[in-house]
N, C-alpha and C positions, 0 to 999 in steps of 0.2 A: 504493500501500501504507500504509495507518496500520497503527501499533502503539502498543499502549501497555505498561506492565509487566505485567498482565493478560489483553490481547485483544488479536486481530489481523484485519483486515479487507482485503481485496483490491481495487481500483476500478480498471475498465479503462476508460479517457475513448478514444468513436471519434469523427474530425472528418466532420462531415457536410459534403457538397457547398457546402452554402450557407455554413458557418462558412469555409472553403478560401476562399470567393470574398469572404466579410468580411475576413480578414486579409490578402489580398493588396491589396484596393481601397485607391484613394488617395483615394477620396471619401469625406469627413467626415460629411456629410450622408447619403449613402447607407448608412455604416455606422452610424449614429445610428438610423435607419429599418429597420435590418434586424433579421430575427426569427431569427437565425443562432443554433448551440447545439451544444452537443458532447453527444453522446448515453454515459450513463454509466453500466455493469452491475456492480452492487456485490454480493462476497460475503456470508455471514452473518457474526458475529462468531464467531473462532474463541476459545475460552478456553485461554489459554497454562499455565493452572493444572490443566488435567486432560492427560490422556495421551492421547484421542480428541482435544479440540483442537490440542496439538501435533503430532500425525500427521496430520492434515487440513491444519494451515499448512504442515506439511514438503510435504506432497504436491502443495499450491497451489505453493509455491514452487521444487520440482524441475521442476512442468509449466512455470512463465515460465522457466529456465535452459535446457529443451527447448527451447520456442517460439523462445527468442532465439539459440541455439545453430544451430537450423535457419533461422532468417530470415539468420544469418551467412552460412551455407551457400549463400543462396538456394533452400532446398527451401519448397516449396509446404504448406500446410497439409494436412488429413486427406483423404485421399481424393484429393491432387495438387490440390487446387483450392484458391485463394487466398483472401481474405478479400473480395477486389476483384470476384470473378470468378465469376460463377452457375455453378452447373453448368448445361451443356446438356441437357437430354432428348433422349434418342435417337430415332429415328423408325420403330423396330423395330415 
């Protein structure tokens, strides 16, 4: 999350498998030659000097509070599926 006096933006960093392997590697040459990266999803800027911007920023903050509360309780995401588990298609 980035914030100034007048604007707020949310950033979501997701580790790729290659990035995790990069972090766990003890081989410096392998790390230097790695093309590992973090995926970043960013929100638009919310103007905190407008009512609408404050409402959107607050909704995002409440969403984060709810997300981390569910993570703490061990609840999976929407539909009961975690981000790491792809949904399985039924064979019906």
